[in-house]
N, C-alpha and C positions, 0 to 999 in steps of 0.2 A: 335339206328337209320335207320330209311328207307332210301335205296336209290335207283334210278331208273338207268338201264346204257342203256342206248337207242343208237339203231344201226341204222345209217342211211343208205340208197342208194343214191347215189350219182352219176356224171361222174366219179369221181377218182375210184371208188369200182367198177362199172360196166366194166371199163377197163380193171382193174384186173382180174375180173370173167371171161372176155372173152378172157385172156390168160393162165387159167387154164386148165389142161386136165380133163378128165371125173373123173380119181381118185382121182386128187385133188380134184373137186368140192364135193366128196362124202366123202372125208375124211373132208372136212371144213362142212359138215352138222352132220357128226358124231362128230366133234369138239364142236359142240354146244351141242349135245346129253350129251356128255361125260361133258361137263363142268355143266351142269344143274345137271346128277346125283351127280359130285363132291359139289357144292353145296349145294345139298340136303344132301349128307350124312356130311356135315359140319353143319347143321342145319340152314344157312342161308337166303337158297332160299324161297320166298314169292311164287311167281310165274314166268315162264318165257313163252313167247311165240313170234313167227313169227307171221308177219302181212302178209295179203291178198295184191295184188295189188291195188295201188292207184285207177285205174279203177273200181276197184268193189266198191269203199265207195259209200257212201250216206252223203250228206251235210245235215244238219238239224239247221232252224233258226224259230224262232217262231217271229212274227208279227201281232199285233192287236190282239192276242191271238188264231191266228190261226199257224198252222205247217205247215213248208212251207219244202219241201224234193226235192232234186237235185243227180243226178248220180253223181259218179266220181267227181274229182278235178276240180275247176271252171276254173281255166288257167293250163297252160301244168308246171308242176314243173320238175325240173333238181335234187334236192333232198325232198327224202320223206323217213318217218317212217318205217324201215322195220323189225324190231323186238325189244324186250327188256328184260329184265331182272330185276324183282323186291327183292331188296334183304335187310336183314335187320341184321344189322352189328354193331359194335362198334362206328366208325368214317368214317372220310373221308379218311384217309389213309388205312383201312381196305377195302374200297368201292373200291378204284383205285388198290389194289391188285388184287382182282377178275376181276374189268374192263378188267385191263392188261392180262387175259386170254383168253377173248373172240376173237373167231377165226379171228372177222374182223380188231382187233388193231393191227395185224400183218401185215394189207395191206392199213388202213386206219385208221380212230379214231372212237371212242365212246365215248358217252357226259354221265357225272357221275351227276346227279343232285339229292338232298336232296329231301324228300316228305316233305310237310307241316305237322307238328302235331297238327291238328284242335282241339284235343281230349278236351284242355281247353277251345274254344272257345262258349260263351254262344249264345244260340237262342234266 
């Protein structure tokens, strides 16, 4: 079963980030790289990525058949998606065990959410 481990940036995580030394910040980033390698070697990693700043986002909507875009978030947000791991594991317990290894989990929390299996849906 596939699960998404969501990493949020929020006031709590940003406050912790500000207290870290340059070496701790480097170790934090390397921790993500090592975890991706470990997940890959275990055969559970589908993909993992960090995301760019929300200010670089483009919002997309369609109204009356016309595509409308706008830059960045509509409102100032205190929390945004900073990155994710998509894993394919046996069950929620295994997904939680992997999520506990995400460096962010030591300072704040990460979210584990199942991916909907739409393979049996009829079109």
